[in-house]
C-alpha positions as CSV (number, residue, x, y, z in Angstrom):
1,M,-24.2,92.3,-26.8
2,H,-21.4,94.9,-26.5
3,I,-20.7,96.6,-29.8
4,D,-17.6,98.9,-30.0
5,L,-16.6,101.1,-33.0
6,N,-13.0,100.4,-34.0
7,A,-10.6,103.4,-33.8
8,F,-13.7,105.6,-34.2
9,F,-12.3,109.1,-34.5
10,A,-9.5,107.9,-36.9
11,T,-12.0,105.9,-39.0
12,A,-14.3,109.0,-39.1
13,E,-11.5,111.0,-40.6
14,T,-10.8,108.5,-43.3
15,I,-14.5,108.7,-44.3
16,I,-14.2,112.4,-45.2
17,H,-10.5,112.0,-46.3
18,P,-10.3,108.7,-48.2
19,E,-6.7,109.6,-49.0
20,Y,-5.8,108.8,-45.3
21,E,-7.0,105.2,-45.7
22,G,-4.3,102.8,-44.8
23,K,-2.0,105.5,-43.5
24,P,-0.8,106.1,-39.9
25,I,-3.0,108.9,-38.5
26,V,-3.7,110.2,-35.0
27,V,-6.4,112.5,-33.8
28,G,-5.1,115.1,-31.4
29,R,-3.8,118.6,-31.0
30,D,-0.4,119.1,-32.5
31,G,2.4,120.7,-30.4
32,R,4.7,119.8,-27.6
33,R,1.8,119.4,-25.1
34,G,-0.6,117.7,-27.5
35,I,-2.0,114.3,-26.6
36,V,-3.1,111.4,-28.9
37,T,-6.8,110.9,-28.6
38,T,-7.2,108.1,-31.1
39,A,-4.7,106.3,-33.3
40,S,-5.5,104.4,-36.5
41,Y,-4.5,100.7,-36.5
42,E,-1.7,101.6,-39.0
43,A,-0.3,104.1,-36.4
44,R,-0.6,101.5,-33.6
45,K,1.8,99.2,-35.5
46,Y,4.5,101.8,-34.7
47,G,3.7,101.6,-31.0
48,I,1.5,104.7,-31.0
49,R,-1.3,104.6,-28.4
50,S,-4.0,106.8,-27.0
51,A,-2.9,109.3,-24.3
52,M,0.6,109.3,-25.7
53,P,2.2,112.8,-26.2
54,I,2.1,113.9,-29.8
55,F,5.9,114.5,-29.9
56,K,6.4,110.8,-28.9
57,A,4.1,109.7,-31.7
58,K,6.2,111.7,-34.1
59,E,9.4,110.1,-32.8
60,L,7.9,106.6,-33.3
61,C,6.6,107.4,-36.8
62,P,7.9,110.6,-38.5
63,N,5.3,110.3,-41.2
64,V,2.3,110.1,-38.9
65,I,-0.6,112.4,-40.0
66,I,-1.9,114.5,-37.2
67,I,-5.5,115.7,-37.3
68,P,-7.0,118.1,-34.8
69,G,-10.4,116.4,-34.8
70,H,-13.9,117.2,-36.1
71,Y,-16.3,116.6,-33.2
72,D,-19.5,117.5,-35.1
73,L,-18.7,114.8,-37.6
74,Y,-18.1,112.3,-34.8
75,E,-21.4,113.1,-33.1
76,R,-23.3,112.7,-36.4
77,L,-21.7,109.3,-37.1
78,S,-22.3,108.3,-33.5
79,K,-26.1,109.0,-34.0
80,E,-26.1,107.0,-37.2
81,F,-24.4,104.1,-35.3
82,F,-26.9,104.1,-32.5
83,S,-29.9,104.4,-34.9
84,Y,-28.6,101.5,-36.9
85,V,-28.2,99.3,-33.8
86,A,-31.7,100.2,-32.7
87,T,-33.1,98.4,-35.8
88,Y,-31.9,95.1,-34.2
89,S,-33.0,95.9,-30.6
90,S,-34.6,98.9,-28.9
91,I,-33.1,98.0,-25.5
92,I,-29.8,100.0,-25.7
93,Q,-27.5,101.4,-23.1
94,V,-25.1,104.0,-24.5
95,A,-21.7,103.5,-22.8
96,S,-19.9,106.3,-24.7
97,I,-19.9,108.0,-28.1
98,D,-18.6,104.8,-29.8
99,E,-19.9,101.9,-27.8
100,C,-23.1,100.5,-26.3
101,Y,-24.7,97.5,-24.6
102,V,-27.7,95.9,-26.3
103,D,-30.2,93.4,-25.0
104,M,-30.3,90.8,-27.8
105,T,-32.4,88.2,-26.0
106,D,-35.5,88.5,-28.3
107,A,-33.5,89.3,-31.5
108,L,-31.4,86.1,-31.2
109,K,-34.2,83.8,-29.8
110,N,-34.9,81.9,-33.0
111,V,-31.5,82.5,-34.8
112,K,-29.8,79.2,-35.7
113,D,-26.5,80.7,-36.9
114,I,-25.6,83.5,-34.5
115,N,-22.2,84.2,-36.0
116,A,-23.7,84.7,-39.5
117,Y,-26.4,86.9,-38.0
118,L,-23.9,89.1,-36.2
119,K,-21.7,89.2,-39.3
120,E,-24.7,90.5,-41.2
121,L,-25.2,93.2,-38.6
122,Q,-21.5,94.1,-38.7
123,D,-21.3,94.3,-42.5
124,G,-24.6,96.2,-42.7
125,L,-23.2,98.9,-40.4
126,F,-20.1,99.2,-42.5
127,N,-22.0,99.4,-45.8
128,K,-24.3,102.0,-44.4
129,T,-21.8,104.2,-42.5
130,K,-18.3,103.0,-43.4
131,L,-17.8,102.4,-39.7
132,K,-16.1,99.2,-38.5
133,C,-17.1,97.5,-35.2
134,S,-16.2,94.6,-33.0
135,I,-19.0,92.6,-31.3
136,G,-19.1,90.6,-28.1
137,I,-22.0,88.4,-27.1
138,A,-22.2,87.0,-23.5
139,P,-24.7,86.5,-20.6
140,T,-23.3,89.5,-18.7
141,K,-22.2,93.0,-19.6
142,F,-18.7,92.5,-18.3
143,L,-18.2,89.3,-20.4
144,A,-19.7,91.0,-23.4
145,K,-17.3,93.9,-23.0
146,M,-14.4,91.5,-22.7
147,A,-15.5,89.6,-25.7
148,S,-15.8,92.7,-28.0
149,D,-12.2,93.7,-27.0
150,M,-10.7,90.3,-28.0
151,K,-10.8,90.7,-31.8
152,K,-10.2,94.1,-33.4
153,P,-11.0,95.3,-35.9
154,M,-14.2,93.7,-37.2
155,G,-14.2,90.8,-34.7
156,I,-17.0,88.7,-33.4
157,T,-16.6,86.8,-30.1
158,I,-19.1,84.8,-28.2
159,I,-18.5,83.8,-24.5
160,R,-20.8,81.4,-22.7
161,R,-20.5,80.8,-19.0
162,K,-19.1,77.3,-19.7
163,D,-16.4,79.0,-21.9
164,I,-15.1,81.4,-19.2
165,A,-12.2,79.3,-18.0
166,N,-11.0,78.5,-21.5
167,I,-11.4,81.9,-23.1
168,L,-11.1,84.4,-20.2
169,Y,-8.7,82.9,-17.7
170,P,-5.6,82.7,-19.9
171,L,-5.8,86.4,-20.8
172,P,-3.1,88.7,-19.3
173,I,-4.3,90.6,-16.2
174,E,-3.8,94.0,-17.9
175,S,-6.5,93.1,-20.4
176,M,-9.2,92.8,-17.8
177,F,-11.8,95.5,-17.9
178,G,-11.7,97.4,-14.6
179,I,-8.0,96.7,-13.9
180,G,-6.0,99.9,-14.5
181,K,-2.4,100.5,-15.5
182,K,-1.4,101.2,-11.9
183,T,-3.2,98.2,-10.4
184,A,-1.9,95.6,-12.8
185,P,1.8,95.9,-11.6
186,H,0.7,95.4,-8.0
187,L,-1.2,92.3,-9.0
188,R,1.9,91.0,-10.9
189,N,4.0,91.5,-7.8
190,I,1.9,89.0,-5.9
191,G,2.0,86.5,-8.8
192,I,-1.1,87.4,-10.7
193,K,-0.2,87.4,-14.4
194,T,-3.5,86.2,-15.9
195,I,-7.2,86.7,-15.1
196,G,-7.3,83.1,-14.1
197,D,-4.7,83.7,-11.4
198,L,-7.2,85.8,-9.5
199,K,-8.9,82.6,-8.6
200,T,-5.8,81.0,-7.0
201,A,-4.1,84.0,-5.5
202,N,-3.7,84.9,-1.9
203,Q,-7.2,86.3,-1.3
204,L,-6.2,88.5,1.6
205,E,-3.4,90.2,-0.4
206,L,-5.8,90.5,-3.3
207,K,-8.4,92.3,-1.1
208,K,-5.8,94.8,0.1
209,I,-5.0,95.7,-3.5
210,L,-8.5,95.8,-5.0
211,G,-10.4,97.0,-2.0
212,K,-14.2,96.9,-2.4
213,F,-13.7,96.1,-6.1
214,Y,-12.5,92.7,-5.1
215,Y,-16.1,91.4,-4.7
216,T,-17.2,92.8,-8.0
217,C,-14.1,91.4,-9.7
218,M,-14.7,87.9,-8.4
219,D,-18.3,87.9,-9.4
220,W,-17.4,89.1,-12.9
221,I,-15.0,86.3,-13.6
222,D,-17.5,83.8,-12.2
223,G,-20.1,85.0,-14.7
224,K,-22.3,86.6,-12.1
225,G,-22.1,90.2,-13.2
226,S,-25.0,92.4,-14.2
227,D,-27.0,91.5,-17.3
228,I,-29.4,94.5,-17.1
229,V,-29.2,96.9,-20.0
230,E,-30.3,100.2,-18.6
231,T,-32.2,102.5,-21.0
232,E,-33.1,106.1,-20.4
233,E,-36.6,107.2,-19.3
234,S,-38.9,108.4,-22.1
235,D,-39.2,111.8,-20.4
236,P,-36.0,112.1,-18.4
237,K,-35.4,114.6,-15.6
238,S,-31.7,114.7,-16.6
239,I,-29.6,114.4,-19.7
240,G,-26.0,113.3,-19.4
241,N,-23.1,111.9,-21.3
242,S,-19.9,110.3,-20.0
243,R,-16.8,109.0,-21.6
244,T,-14.2,106.4,-20.4
245,F,-10.7,107.5,-21.4
246,E,-8.9,104.8,-23.3
247,H,-6.1,105.3,-20.8
248,N,-6.3,106.7,-17.3
249,T,-5.2,110.4,-17.4
250,D,-4.5,113.3,-15.1
251,N,-3.7,115.7,-18.0
252,Y,-5.7,118.8,-17.3
253,E,-5.9,119.9,-20.9
254,E,-7.1,116.5,-22.1
255,I,-9.7,116.4,-19.3
256,K,-10.9,119.9,-20.0
257,K,-11.2,119.1,-23.7
258,M,-13.3,116.1,-22.9
259,I,-15.6,118.1,-20.5
260,K,-16.2,120.7,-23.3
261,Y,-17.0,117.9,-25.8
262,L,-19.4,116.2,-23.3
263,C,-21.1,119.6,-22.7
264,M,-21.6,120.1,-26.4
265,M,-23.3,116.7,-26.6
266,V,-25.5,117.4,-23.6
267,S,-26.4,120.8,-24.9
268,K,-27.4,119.5,-28.3
269,R,-29.5,116.7,-26.8
270,A,-31.3,119.2,-24.5
271,K,-32.0,121.5,-27.4
272,E,-33.3,118.7,-29.5
273,E,-35.6,117.5,-26.7
274,E,-36.6,121.2,-26.0
275,K,-35.5,120.9,-22.4
276,L,-34.0,123.4,-20.0
277,G,-32.2,122.6,-16.7
278,T,-31.0,124.4,-13.7
279,T,-28.4,122.0,-12.2
280,V,-25.1,120.7,-13.6
281,Q,-23.5,117.6,-12.2
282,V,-20.0,116.4,-13.0
283,T,-19.1,112.8,-12.2
284,V,-15.5,111.4,-12.1
285,K,-14.5,107.8,-11.7
286,T,-10.9,107.4,-10.4
287,T,-8.6,104.5,-11.0
288,D,-9.8,102.8,-7.7
289,F,-13.4,102.8,-9.2
290,K,-14.6,105.3,-6.7
291,L,-17.2,107.8,-8.1
292,H,-16.9,111.4,-7.2
293,T,-19.8,113.8,-7.9
294,K,-20.4,117.5,-7.5
295,S,-23.1,119.7,-8.7
296,M,-24.0,123.4,-9.0
297,T,-27.5,125.0,-9.5
298,K,-28.3,128.2,-11.4
299,N,-31.2,130.5,-10.7
300,K,-32.5,130.3,-14.3
301,A,-32.9,127.2,-16.4
302,F,-30.7,126.9,-19.5
303,N,-29.4,124.5,-22.2
304,S,-26.7,126.8,-23.6
305,Y,-23.4,125.2,-24.4
306,D,-21.5,128.3,-23.2
307,I,-23.1,128.2,-19.7
308,L,-23.0,124.5,-19.4
309,Q,-19.3,124.2,-20.1
310,E,-18.5,127.2,-17.9
311,V,-20.3,125.7,-15.0
312,A,-19.0,122.1,-15.6
313,L,-15.4,123.4,-15.7
314,Q,-16.0,125.4,-12.5
315,I,-17.3,122.2,-10.8
316,Y,-14.4,120.1,-11.9
317,D,-11.9,122.6,-10.7
318,K,-13.5,122.6,-7.2
319,M,-13.5,118.8,-7.0
320,S,-9.7,118.7,-6.5
321,I,-9.4,115.1,-7.8
322,E,-6.0,113.6,-7.0
323,G,-4.3,111.3,-9.4
324,P,-5.5,109.9,-12.8
325,I,-9.1,109.4,-13.7
326,R,-10.7,106.8,-16.0
327,L,-14.1,108.3,-16.6
328,I,-15.8,111.7,-16.6
329,G,-19.4,112.6,-17.1
330,V,-21.5,115.8,-17.4
331,T,-25.3,115.9,-16.6
332,L,-27.9,118.6,-16.9
333,Q,-30.5,118.0,-14.2
334,N,-33.9,119.3,-13.0
335,L,-35.1,119.5,-16.6
336,E,-38.4,121.1,-17.6
337,S,-39.9,121.4,-21.1
338,I,-39.4,124.8,-22.6
339,Q,-43.2,125.1,-22.9
340,D,-43.6,124.5,-19.2
341,I,-41.2,127.2,-18.1
342,K,-43.2,129.9,-16.3
343,Y,-41.2,132.8,-17.5
344,Q,-39.9,133.9,-20.9
345,M,-36.5,135.6,-21.3
346,S,-36.8,138.6,-23.5
347,L,-34.5,138.7,-26.5
348,F,-32.5,141.5,-24.9
349,D,-32.1,139.6,-21.6
350,Y,-31.1,136.5,-23.5
351,Q,-28.4,138.3,-25.4
352,V,-27.1,140.0,-22.2
353,H,-27.1,136.6,-20.5
354,E,-25.1,135.0,-23.3
355,E,-22.5,137.8,-23.3
356,E,-22.2,137.6,-19.5
357,A,-21.5,133.9,-19.8
358,K,-18.8,134.4,-22.4
359,T,-17.2,137.1,-20.3
360,K,-17.2,134.9,-17.2
361,L,-15.6,132.1,-19.2
362,I,-12.8,134.4,-20.3
363,I,-12.3,135.6,-16.7
364,N,-12.3,132.0,-15.3
365,D,-9.7,130.9,-17.8
366,L,-7.5,133.9,-17.0
367,N,-7.8,133.3,-13.2
368,R,-7.0,129.6,-13.7
369,K,-3.8,130.5,-15.5
370,M,-2.9,133.1,-12.8
371,K,-3.8,130.4,-10.1
372,K,-5.7,133.1,-8.1
373,D,-8.6,135.4,-8.5
374,V,-7.1,138.4,-10.2
375,F,-9.8,139.4,-12.8
376,K,-13.5,140.1,-12.3
377,R,-16.3,142.0,-14.0
378,A,-16.5,145.6,-13.0
379,S,-20.2,145.1,-12.1
380,D,-19.1,142.4,-9.5
381,V,-16.8,144.8,-7.7
382,K,-18.4,146.1,-4.5
383,K,-17.5,149.7,-3.6
């Protein structure tokens, strides 16, 4: 099963602001350079979409309500969502803050009316949290993801292997998970308008466009993709969170904001599990589905949000990614339990350490704006 919350951030805002229900709202920073993070379904009727500039959203709908976002609220509701899903199956792979894959093999084994069962799951989530979701059931994760995207909001779609040709093949190529906005026009140029056209297209031309993803793509549409729901270790050596952007983006401010949000989630999880780590890794998936990773190790273990986001931003800046990205992740690695750490930072050292981290963050932001290293701490200047 792939279960996906519908317009999650926008829905979350209507939970604490019922007066927004049924109105066109977007979550994003207001201003000329602001970007839409999520749009309610009412806003989407005006043509407003994620990753659209805020000023464009205002042009399409002058009455649109712009909300800066409440990420603590989103995280709390996300935890409620995953806790609820866990009452149906403990085998869960978190894909992002608002979606997950779930192994439902045992849960559905003796169920005669699967649609009714899933409707009960869907309604139960809404009654408990006021969150709306779409559900896809299929033999592979790719097909389950495609199924959950087909009916929104509050949709339920089942795809069996025998149904792939009838359900999947007629869909426009742009709707296929894994095909980005830049790839779709190239495919249309060689006559591929639907997912089914991939089967009959000139395979040599197709390989040139898709590269190594060609083989994965053909397996997926043949129903041969992965069906393994990957759960975390009970005592993990790393804690990470990643997020797939709704639309590929190269907007630095949007990416920076997402990195900070992911760092907040990782830091909170590490503190809840009483873990400290020394290494931060940033993972970026580009539009050609290539993964780029880079890490940095500190001398002392930490789980502080300030240090984590400072290091993660430094890493991303050094990665020099060219072009838009579709996914970004932050991981704290080489974890140890706080009880097992051999040394104890004194209260004084800890406060100094925190102040130094904040100072470094300010200096890094200033230097990024100047595009060269102009500022530094006096203590770092060598005579």
